[in-house]
C-alpha positions in Angstrom: 10.0 7.4 -9.2 8.0 4.3 -8.0 4.6 4.3 -6.4 2.7 1.8 -4.3 -0.3 2.2 -2.1 -2.4 0.4 0.5 -3.9 0.7 4.0 -0.7 -0.4 5.8 -2.7 -0.8 9.0 -0.6 -3.1 11.0 2.9 -3.1 9.4 4.2 -6.6 9.0 7.0 -8.3 7.1 4.9 -8.7 4.0 4.5 -4.9 3.9 8.3 -4.5 4.4 9.0 -7.0 1.6 6.7 -5.1 -0.8 8.3 -1.7 0.1 11.8 -3.0 -0.3 11.0 -4.5 -3.7 9.2 -1.3 -4.8 12.1 0.9 -3.8 14.5 -1.3 -5.8 12.6 -0.4 -9.0 13.4 3.3 -8.8 15.5 6.0 -7.2 12.5 7.2 -5.0 9.4 5.6 -3.5 6.1 7.3 -2.9 3.6 5.4 -0.8 -0.1 6.3 -1.0 -2.2 5.3 2.0 -5.9 5.3 2.2 -7.5 7.8 4.6 -9.3 6.5 7.6 -12.7 7.3 5.9 -11.8 5.4 2.7 -10.5 2.4 4.8 -13.9 2.2 6.6 -15.7 2.3 3.2 -13.5 -0.5 1.9 -13.0 -2.7 4.9 -15.8 -1.9 7.3 -16.3 0.0 10.5 -13.7 -1.9 12.6 -10.9 -0.7 10.4 -8.4 0.9 10.3 -7.0 -0.3 13.6 -4.5 2.7 13.6 -5.3 6.1 12.3 -3.9 7.6 9.1 -1.5 9.9 10.9 0.1 6.9 12.8 0.2 4.8 9.7 1.9 7.6 7.7 4.4 8.3 10.5 5.5 4.7 10.7 5.9 4.4 6.9 7.7 7.7 6.6 10.3 6.5 9.2 11.3 3.6 7.0 14.5 4.0 5.0 12.9 2.6 1.8 10.1 5.2 1.8 10.8 8.7 0.4 7.3 10.2 0.7 3.9 9.2 2.1 0.7 10.7 0.8 -2.7 10.1 2.3 -5.5 10.0 -0.2 -9.2 10.2 0.5 -10.6 8.4 -2.5 -11.3 4.7 -2.6 -8.6 4.2 -5.2 -5.3 6.0 -5.8 -6.1 6.8 -9.5 -6.2 10.6 -9.1 -2.9 10.4 -7.1 -1.3 8.3 -9.8 -2.4 10.8 -12.4 -1.0 13.6 -10.4 2.4 12.0 -9.5 3.0 10.3 -12.9 5.3 7.6 -11.5 7.6 5.7 -13.7 6.8 2.4 -11.9 3.7 1.3 -10.1 4.1 -1.6 -7.7 1.6 -3.8 -6.0 1.5 -7.1 -4.1 0.8 -10.5 -5.6 -2.8 -10.4 -4.6 -3.2 -8.2 -7.7 -2.6 -8.9 -11.4 -1.2 -6.3 -13.7 -4.7 -5.8 -15.2 -6.3 -5.2 -11.8 -3.9 -2.5 -10.6 -5.5 0.9 -10.5 -3.4 3.3 -12.4 -1.4 0.7 -14.3 -2.8 1.7 -17.7 -1.9 5.4 -17.0 1.7 4.4 -16.1 2.0 2.2 -19.1 0.6 4.9 -21.4 3.6 7.1 -20.5 6.1 4.3 -21.1 6.3 3.2 -17.4 6.1 -0.2 -16.0 4.0 -2.3 -13.7 5.6 -4.6 -11.1 3.7 -7.3 -9.1 5.7 -8.4 -6.1 4.9 -12.0 -4.8 3.2 -12.1 -1.4 5.1 -13.1 1.6 3.6 -16.4 2.7 1.6 -16.2 5.9 1.5 -12.5 6.2 -1.7 -10.4 6.3 -3.2 -7.7 8.5 -6.5 -9.6 8.5 -4.7 -12.7 9.9 -3.0 -10.7 12.5 -6.3 -9.1 13.7 -7.9 -12.5 13.8 -5.1 -14.0 15.8 -5.2 -11.1 18.3 -9.0 -11.5 18.6 -8.6 -15.3 19.2 -6.0 -14.7 21.9 -8.2 -12.1 23.6 -11.1 -14.5 23.8 -9.0 -17.1 25.6 
């Protein structure tokens, strides 16, 4: 089983590329999403744009995703320890050494996969573009 996590606030092609690549590493993909409270702690009071139930619903509808779990902590470490995935996958804005749970997965013989970012795709950029167009 593979595991990845994130906010997945405004789903874009970079997210889809990550999820497809993650699913290709194992026979099942579990996606952990930050709760609304943890997103606010990590990204500030203006985020998330969409609530955890909506974010989970959209992700769960994707063919590549087998299970979505909302976690309340700021990192998915406890969830990784509970699920014991064979593979942990994150986007290219991380390094293997900076991925929370990587050492736990490796200690059980699992692997860590870093997927290159899709150029020009980020939720922050989408929010900024929407804000600019609203101001016009």
